[in-house]
VOBA-1610 file (N, C-alpha, C; in pm, whole numbers, padded with zeros to 5 digits, always signed):
BEGIN
Unk+26707-07510+06379Unk+26716-07570+06510Unk+26771-07712+06496Unk+26868-07744+06578Unk+26930-07877+06571Unk+26836-07981+06630Unk+26863-08106+06598Unk+26783-08216+06651Unk+26788-08221+06803Unk+26905-08186+06860Unk+26923-08187+07005Unk+26831-08085+07071Unk+26827-07963+07017Unk+26742-07858+07075Unk+26595-07891+07057Unk+26559-07947+06943Unk+26420-07985+06919Unk+26377-08092+07019Unk+26468-08184+07048Unk+26440-08290+07146Unk+26417-08230+07285Unk+26500-08131+07323Unk+26484-08067+07453Unk+26352-07991+07462Unk+26308-07931+07353Unk+26180-07860+07353Unk+26063-07958+07361Unk+26079-08076+07302Unk+25973-08176+07298Unk+25962-08252+07431Unk+26073-08264+07504Unk+26079-08344+07626Unk+25974-08303+07730Unk+25956-08172+07761Unk+25853-08137+07860Unk+25713-08181+07818Unk+25684-08180+07688Unk+25554-08226+07640Unk+25537-08374+07668Unk+25641-08453+07643Unk+25636-08597+07670Unk+25618-08621+07818Unk+25695-08552+07902Unk+25686-08572+08047Unk+25549-08528+08099Unk+25493-08421+08045Unk+25361-08376+08088Unk+25256-08481+08053Unk+25269-08544+07936Unk+25176-08649+07896Unk+25184-08768+07989Unk+25305-08802+08033Unk+25321-08913+08125Unk+25263-08879+08262Unk+25277-08754+08304Unk+25227-08714+08434Unk+25074-08727+08440Unk+25007-08708+08329Unk+24862-08720+08327Unk+24817-08865+08340Unk+24900-08959+08298Unk+24862-09100+08303Unk+24868-09156+08445Unk+24952-09098+08533Unk+24965-09143+08671Unk+24954-09022+08762Unk+24873-09035+08867Unk+24856-08923+08957Unk+24849-08974+09101Unk+24925-08912+09190Unk+24919-08946+09332Unk+24790-08889+09388Unk+24706-08974+09447Unk+24578-08931+09504Unk+24595-08893+09650Unk+24671-08973+09724Unk+24692-08945+09865Unk+24780-09049+09929Unk+24802-09032+10059Unk+24887-09124+10133Unk+24852-09118+10281Unk+24885-09224+10353Unk+24871-09226+10498Unk+25001-09277+10557Unk+25043-09219+10669Unk+25162-09267+10738Unk+25127-09394+10814Unk+25216-09492+10809Unk+25191-09617+10880Unk+25291-09641+10992Unk+25408-09578+10987Unk+25508-09595+11093Unk+25599-09473+11094Unk+25616-09416+11212Unk+25702-09299+11230Unk+25848-09339+11217Unk+25926-09255+11151Unk+26070-09274+11139Unk+26140-09151+11196Unk+26239-09171+11283Unk+26311-09059+11343Unk+26388-08981+11238Unk+26448-09052+11145Unk+26526-08987+11040Unk+26467-09027+10905Unk+26439-08929+10822Unk+26382-08955+10690Unk+26231-08959+10695Unk+26169-08980+10580Unk+26022-08984+10575Unk+25966-09106+10646Unk+25840-09096+10689Unk+25771-09208+10753Unk+25739-09315+10649Unk+25716-09439+10696Unk+25663-09543+10608Unk+25520-09502+10573Unk+25474-09534+10452Unk+25342-09489+10407Unk+25272-09597+10325Unk+25144-09578+10310Unk+25066-09645+10206Unk+25022-09532+10114Unk+25054-09545+09986Unk+25018-09442+09889Unk+24911-09495+09795Unk+24827-09404+09747Unk+24723-09439+09650Unk+24749-09354+09526Unk+24760-09421+09411Unk+24784-09354+09284Unk+24676-09395+09185Unk+24646-09304+09093Unk+24549-09331+08987Unk+24624-09343+08855Unk+24590-09445+08777Unk+24648-09468+08646Unk+24534-09471+08544Unk+24534-09379+08450Unk+24435-09382+08342Unk+24484-09480+08237Unk+24396-09571+08193Unk+24435-09666+08089Unk+24459-09586+07961Unk+24580-09594+07904Unk+24612-09513+07787Unk+24537-09554+07660Unk+24484-09676+07655Unk+24416-09721+07533Unk+24267-09739+07550Unk+24218-09720+07674Unk+24075-09731+07700Unk+24032-09604+07772Unk+23973-09513+07697Unk+23927-09388+07755Unk+23811-09418+07848Unk+23810-09353+07965Unk+23700-09371+08059Unk+23726-09475+08166Unk+23848-09534+08170Unk+23882-09632+08274Unk+24005-09583+08349Unk+23993-09580+08482Unk+24104-09544+08570Unk+24124-09655+08671Unk+24251-09689+08696Unk+24285-09788+08798Unk+24348-09718+08917Unk+24300-09753+09036Unk+24353-09698+09160Unk+24435-09808+09227Unk+24561-09777+09255Unk+24652-09875+09313Unk+24701-09822+09448Unk+24691-09905+09551Unk+24751-09870+09680Unk+24869-09963+09702Unk+24976-09905+09758Unk+25096-09986+09782Unk+25179-09923+09891Unk+25266-10003+09950Unk+25353-09956+10057Unk+25469-09876+09999Unk+25509-09774+10072Unk+25626-09693+10036Unk+25713-09686+10160Unk+25835-09741+10149Unk+25927-09748+10261Unk+25988-09611+10288Unk+25994-09575+10415Unk+26052-09448+10456Unk+26193-09466+10511Unk+26226-09383+10608Unk+26359-09386+10668Unk+26464-09324+10577Unk+26588-09344+10613Unk+26698-09286+10535Unk+26701-09344+10394Unk+26694-09477+10384Unk+26698-09539+10252Unk+26580-09498+10166Unk+26461-09491+10227Unk+26342-09450+10152Unk+26353-09307+10103Unk+26408-09219+10188Unk+26425-09080+10150Unk+26523-09061+10035Unk+26622-09151+10028Unk+26722-09145+09921Unk+26680-09225+09797Unk+26568-09295+09805Unk+26522-09375+09692Unk+26595-09508+09679Unk+26658-09553+09788Unk+26735-09678+09784Unk+26662-09794+09851Unk+26551-09768+09917Unk+26478-09873+09988Unk+26402-09961+09890Unk+26383-10085+09930Unk+26302-10177+09849Unk+26164-10183+09910Unk+26064-10136+09837Unk+25926-10137+09886Unk+25872-10279+09888Unk+25776-10303+09978Unk+25712-10434+09986Unk+25645-10468+09854Unk+25638-10597+09825Unk+25580-10645+09700Unk+25430-10669+09715Unk+25361-10576+09779Unk+25218-10589+09802Unk+25147-10468+09744Unk+25041-10493+09670Unk+24963-10383+09613Unk+24819-10430+09599Unk+24728-10334+09598Unk+24588-10361+09577Unk+24541-10273+09462Unk+24447-10322+09382Unk+24400-10247+09266Unk+24249-10247+09259Unk+24193-10134+09216Unk+24050-10123+09189Unk+24037-10035+09064Unk+23987-10091+08956Unk+23968-10014+08833Unk+23819-09986+08817Unk+23790-09864+08771Unk+23651-09822+08759Unk+23628-09745+08630Unk+23505-09750+08583Unk+23464-09666+08471Unk+23440-09527+08529Unk+23513-09427+08477Unk+23502-09290+08528Unk+23444-09196+08424Unk+23407-09249+08310Unk+23349-09172+08201Unk+23305-09267+08092Unk+23255-09214+07980Unk+23216-09303+07869Unk+23338-09382+07820Unk+23321-09512+07802Unk+23431-09596+07755Unk+23443-09585+07604Unk+23566-09565+07560Unk+23597-09560+07417Unk+23733-09623+07396Unk+23749-09690+07283Unk+23874-09760+07253Unk+23948-09686+07143Unk+24076-09654+07169Unk+24158-09583+07071Unk+24187-09672+06950Unk+24202-09801+06974Unk+24230-09898+06868Unk+24199-10037+06922Unk+24197-10138+06836Unk+24173-10274+06887Unk+24278-10314+06992Unk+24232-10384+07094Unk+24319-10425+07204Unk+24373-10565+07182Unk+24495-10592+07228Unk+24541-10731+07231Unk+24467-10805+07343Unk+24465-10935+07339Unk+24399-11015+07442Unk+24457-10985+07580Unk+24589-10961+07586Unk+24656-10931+07712Unk+24767-10830+07683Unk+24779-10729+07769Unk+24879-10625+07746Unk+24922-10562+07877Unk+25052-10541+07892Unk+25102-10466+08007Unk+25070-10319+07984Unk+24999-10259+08078Unk+24953-10122+08063Unk+25047-10023+08131Unk+25096-10057+08251Unk+25184-09970+08327Unk+25294-10050+08392Unk+25410-09988+08406Unk+25521-10044+08482Unk+25584-09932+08562Unk+25612-09957+08689Unk+25678-09857+08772Unk+25782-09927+08858Unk+25902-09873+08863Unk+26010-09930+08942Unk+25979-09912+09090Unk+25997-10019+09171Unk+25972-10014+09315Unk+26100-10018+09397Unk+26211-10046+09332Unk+26340-10044+09402Unk+26447-10012+09299Unk+26563-09979+09350Unk+26671-09941+09259Unk+26717-10059+09175Unk+26699-10180+09226Unk+26738-10300+09152Unk+26619-10394+09134Unk+26591-10426+09013Unk+26505-10537+08973Unk+26354-10524+08992Unk+26303-10488+09109Unk+26160-10502+09135Unk+26079-10392+09066Unk+25969-10434+09003Unk+25878-10341+08936Unk+25734-10376+08972Unk+25651-10272+08977Unk+25506-10290+08990Unk+25452-10293+08848Unk+25372-10393+08817Unk+25318-10406+08682Unk+25165-10412+08688Unk+25102-10352+08587Unk+24956-10363+08571Unk+24932-10417+08430Unk+24859-10527+08424Unk+24830-10594+08297Unk+24679-10592+08274Unk+24639-10557+08152Unk+24498-10560+08114Unk+24472-10686+08033Unk+24366-10758+08065Unk+24322-10876+07989Unk+24178-10854+07946Unk+24143-10907+07832Unk+24006-10893+07782Unk+23931-11023+07807Unk+23819-11013+07881Unk+23729-11126+07902Unk+23615-11110+07802Unk+23636-11161+07683Unk+23542-11143+07572Unk+23403-11200+07602Unk+23389-11322+07656Unk+23255-11376+07681Unk+23170-11290+07775Unk+23235-11221+07868Unk+23162-11139+07965Unk+23168-10990+07931Unk+23235-10956+07819Unk+23251-10818+07774Unk+23305-10731+07888Unk+23420-10775+07943Unk+23480-10706+08057Unk+23631-10690+08036Unk+23684-10589+08101Unk+23829-10567+08104Unk+23877-10607+08242Unk+23976-10695+08248Unk+24029-10744+08374Unk+24169-10686+08391Unk+24194-10629+08509Unk+24324-10569+08537Unk+24389-10644+08652Unk+24515-10682+08634Unk+24594-10754+08734Unk+24714-10668+08771Unk+24739-10651+08900Unk+24862-10585+08942Unk+24945-10687+09019Unk+25075-10682+08995Unk+25168-10770+09066Unk+25305-10706+09067Unk+25386-10753+09159Unk+25522-10706+09167Unk+25612-10824+09138Unk+25718-10797+09066Unk+25808-10906+09032Unk+25953-10862+09046Unk+26037-10958+09064Unk+26180-10934+09067Unk+26243-11020+08961Unk+26357-10976+08913Unk+26430-11054+08815Unk+26478-11186+08877Unk+26520-11181+09003Unk+26578-11297+09069Unk+26471-11384+09135Unk+26378-11321+09208Unk+26280-11395+09285Unk+26141-11341+09257Unk+26049-11426+09213Unk+25913-11380+09184Unk+25834-11356+09310Unk+25725-11286+09299Unk+25641-11255+09414Unk+25500-11305+09390Unk+25445-11380+09487Unk+25309-11428+09468Unk+25204-11321+09499Unk+25244-11203+09549Unk+25149-11098+09583Unk+25087-11041+09455Unk+24954-11041+09450Unk+24885-10987+09333Unk+24745-10945+09372Unk+24682-10869+09285Unk+24545-10824+09307Unk+24479-10810+09171Unk+24348-10838+09165Unk+24277-10835+09037Unk+24146-10759+09053Unk+24104-10694+08946Unk+23978-10622+08942Unk+23924-10629+08799Unk+23797-10599+08782Unk+23738-10603+08648Unk+23646-10484+08628Unk+23640-10439+08503Unk+23550-10331+08463Unk+23456-10388+08358Unk+23326-10402+08390Unk+23232-10450+08288Unk+23209-10340+08184Unk+23201-10381+08060Unk+23174-10288+07951Unk+23031-10314+07903Unk+22955-10208+07886Unk+22816-10220+07842Unk+22810-10310+07718Unk+22713-10401+07714Unk+22700-10497+07603Unk+22675-10428+07469Unk+22628-10305+07470Unk+22607-10233+07344Unk+22739-10190+07280Unk+22847-10195+07358Unk+22981-10158+07309Unk+23068-10283+07309Unk+23104-10331+07192Unk+23188-10449+07181Unk+23334-10408+07198Unk+23407-10485+07276Unk+23550-10458+07295Unk+23623-10503+07167Unk+23688-10412+07097Unk+23757-10452+06974Unk+23887-10523+07006Unk+23903-10643+06951Unk+24025-10722+06974Unk+24111-10722+06849Unk+24242-10720+06873Unk+24337-10735+06764Unk+24333-10878+06714Unk+24338-10896+06583Unk+24336-11035+06531Unk+24464-11108+06563
//
């Protein structure tokens, strides 16, 4: 089997793994559009890939209409985040003090939704920040949440 064919066979496995990390939970329509999909607020769940037992729920605006239906609309730079312990917490490996956990494109040019995990060592907590940024113009819109980790479990930090 050539490397090209092996890559094609492996690709669905990679995509399936990514699909498990992000899941659409639901949506609500916020404004009717005559042509194309309605404007919405969507809620998605992101499992932290390096911290088992932690899921972040992000709500954000999704632009509808013709441009939104074609994937050309620029979504608002507003998002809200709530991360929760959904099972026993376990660490795959030591964590850096700060790490970008997820990135998702919000427009065809420049803007991305980012989720960053920070370790609050004195309080034994994981802090998650979501924000949207553009290459040209930054956005002050952000949201923060924290997941306390039981004191019997020390958060392993990378040296």
